[in-house]
C-alpha positions as CSV (number, residue, x, y, z in Angstrom):
1,X,39.6,38.8,-18.7
2,X,40.3,38.4,-15.0
3,X,42.1,41.1,-13.1
4,X,44.5,38.9,-11.2
5,X,45.1,35.2,-10.5
6,X,45.1,33.9,-7.0
7,X,46.3,30.3,-6.4
8,X,45.7,28.4,-3.2
9,X,47.8,25.4,-2.4
10,X,47.2,22.7,0.2
11,X,48.0,19.1,0.8
12,X,45.7,17.7,-1.9
13,X,43.8,20.7,-3.2
14,X,40.5,19.5,-1.8
15,X,39.8,21.4,1.3
16,X,41.0,24.6,-0.3
17,X,38.6,24.2,-3.1
18,X,35.8,25.0,-0.7
19,X,37.6,28.2,0.3
20,X,38.1,29.1,-3.3
21,X,34.3,28.9,-3.8
22,X,33.8,31.2,-0.9
23,X,36.4,33.6,-2.2
24,X,34.7,33.6,-5.6
25,X,31.4,34.4,-4.0
26,X,33.0,37.3,-2.1
27,X,34.7,38.7,-5.2
28,X,31.4,38.5,-7.2
29,X,29.5,40.3,-4.4
30,X,32.2,43.1,-4.5
31,X,32.0,43.2,-8.3
32,X,35.6,42.0,-8.7
33,X,36.9,39.6,-11.3
34,X,39.7,37.3,-10.2
35,X,40.9,33.9,-11.4
36,X,40.9,31.8,-8.1
37,X,42.0,28.2,-8.1
38,X,43.1,25.5,-5.7
39,X,45.8,22.9,-6.3
40,X,47.7,20.3,-4.5
41,X,51.1,21.4,-3.3
42,X,52.7,18.8,-5.5
43,X,51.5,20.9,-8.5
44,X,53.3,24.0,-7.4
45,X,55.8,24.0,-10.3
46,X,53.0,23.8,-12.8
47,X,50.7,26.5,-11.4
48,X,52.8,28.9,-9.3
49,X,54.2,30.7,-12.4
50,X,50.6,31.7,-13.4
51,X,49.8,33.3,-10.0
52,X,49.9,36.9,-9.0
53,X,49.3,35.8,-5.4
54,X,49.9,32.4,-3.8
55,X,48.2,31.4,-0.5
56,X,48.9,28.2,1.2
57,X,46.7,26.3,3.7
58,X,47.7,26.0,7.3
59,X,48.4,22.2,6.9
60,X,51.3,23.0,4.6
61,X,52.6,26.2,6.3
62,X,55.9,24.4,6.9
63,X,56.5,24.8,3.1
64,X,56.2,28.6,3.1
65,X,59.9,29.5,3.3
66,X,60.8,26.9,0.6
67,X,58.0,28.1,-1.6
68,X,59.2,31.8,-1.3
69,X,62.7,30.6,-2.3
70,X,61.4,28.8,-5.3
71,X,59.1,31.7,-6.3
72,X,61.0,34.8,-5.4
73,X,59.0,37.1,-7.7
74,X,55.6,36.0,-6.2
75,X,53.5,37.3,-3.3
76,X,53.1,34.4,-1.0
77,X,51.4,34.0,2.4
78,X,50.0,31.3,4.5
79,X,46.3,31.4,5.4
80,X,45.7,32.0,9.1
81,X,44.2,29.0,10.8
82,X,41.1,30.8,12.0
83,X,40.3,32.2,8.5
84,X,40.9,28.8,7.0
85,X,38.9,26.9,9.7
86,X,35.9,29.1,9.2
87,X,36.2,29.1,5.4
88,X,36.1,32.9,5.5
89,X,36.2,33.7,1.8
90,X,35.8,37.4,2.3
91,X,38.8,37.7,4.7
92,X,40.9,35.4,2.6
93,X,40.2,37.5,-0.5
94,X,41.1,40.6,1.5
95,X,44.4,38.9,2.5
96,X,45.2,38.2,-1.2
97,X,44.3,41.8,-2.2
98,X,46.5,43.2,0.6
99,X,49.4,41.1,-0.8
100,X,48.7,42.4,-4.3
101,X,48.8,46.0,-3.2
102,X,52.2,45.7,-1.6
103,X,55.1,46.7,-3.8
């Protein structure tokens, strides 16, 4: 069973799925077991409750405050543009882990 669940949301869930694959590769390299998925922002109500950490793509960053209000018990952050643009799975995974470690 996976340690934690990380959900990435973006406009349609397509571009983030590439980043999810990079994150899964990084996790596997580090011997870590996470559930990592990408979904369209429109599916937030369905998938956000299952997440330990929620990351949102830069293109939907404007939704961050609203998402935090709707999911007050979740760790939520936007993905920095540079990290997203370079599809840096290792750095994005580290961002998620940092959020998980915060109490």
